[in-house]
C-alpha positions in Angstrom: 93.3 -29.9 -5.6 92.4 -29.7 -2.1 89.4 -28.6 -1.1 89.9 -24.6 0.0 91.6 -25.3 -3.9 95.3 -24.2 -3.5 97.8 -26.8 -5.3 98.7 -29.7 -3.0 102.4 -29.0 -1.8 104.5 -30.6 0.0 105.5 -31.1 4.3 109.0 -31.6 3.9 110.8 -28.1 2.5 113.8 -27.6 2.8 115.7 -24.2 4.1 118.7 -23.7 3.3 120.2 -21.5 6.2 117.8 -19.5 8.6 119.3 -15.6 9.5 117.9 -17.0 12.5 120.0 -19.4 13.1 122.9 -19.8 14.6 126.2 -20.8 12.9 128.5 -23.0 14.7 131.9 -23.6 11.9 134.3 -25.7 13.8 137.8 -26.8 12.5 139.7 -29.7 13.8 142.1 -31.1 14.0 141.3 -34.7 12.9 138.7 -35.5 10.0 136.1 -39.1 11.4 135.5 -39.1 15.5 135.1 -35.3 16.2 132.5 -35.0 13.4 131.2 -37.4 15.2 131.5 -35.7 18.4 129.3 -32.7 17.3 126.6 -35.4 15.4 124.5 -35.8 18.2 123.8 -31.9 18.7 120.4 -32.0 15.8 118.9 -28.6 16.8 116.6 -26.7 14.0 118.2 -23.1 15.4 121.7 -24.0 15.3 123.5 -24.5 12.5 127.5 -26.5 13.0 130.0 -26.9 10.1 133.0 -29.2 10.5 135.4 -29.2 8.4 138.2 -31.4 8.8 141.7 -32.0 8.3 143.2 -32.5 5.1 146.7 -33.8 3.8 147.9 -34.8 7.1 147.5 -31.0 8.3 146.9 -31.5 10.9 149.2 -28.5 13.3 147.4 -25.8 15.1 148.3 -23.3 12.3 147.1 -25.3 10.2 143.6 -25.8 11.2 144.2 -22.0 11.9 144.2 -20.8 8.9 141.1 -23.8 7.6 138.9 -21.8 9.8 139.6 -18.7 8.2 139.3 -19.3 4.8 136.1 -21.5 5.4 134.6 -19.1 7.5 134.9 -17.0 4.8 132.5 -18.2 2.3 129.7 -16.8 5.1 128.4 -13.6 7.1 129.7 -14.2 10.0 126.9 -13.1 12.3 127.5 -10.9 15.7 125.7 -14.6 17.7 128.0 -16.9 15.2 130.8 -19.1 16.4 134.1 -20.1 14.7 135.7 -23.1 17.0 138.8 -23.9 16.4 139.4 -27.5 18.4 143.0 -29.7 18.1 144.4 -32.6 21.3 146.5 -31.9 23.5 149.4 -35.0 22.7 151.2 -37.2 25.6 154.2 -37.6 23.3 156.6 -35.5 23.8 156.2 -36.4 27.9 158.3 -40.1 27.1 161.4 -40.9 26.6 162.1 -44.2 24.7 164.3 -46.4 26.2 
């Protein structure tokens, strides 16, 4: 016991998700690099969830489908955001000779 007569409790208490935090769910085309892009944003008032691609299904319609399916597991609030992150490829602009 401490000096006040109360039991000691660890200071590193984890709070899973406060509803005063903003939730941003980002569905990405890739599965490695995109997750690293958002790793640098650490803020206790914003929770960022990255949904990487699976099974090489990276077309925008599949990414949107994953975003919608995944977000159903959350209570999306007015301040929360759903993002879709896709690359634009230049391949069709080039012709092979």
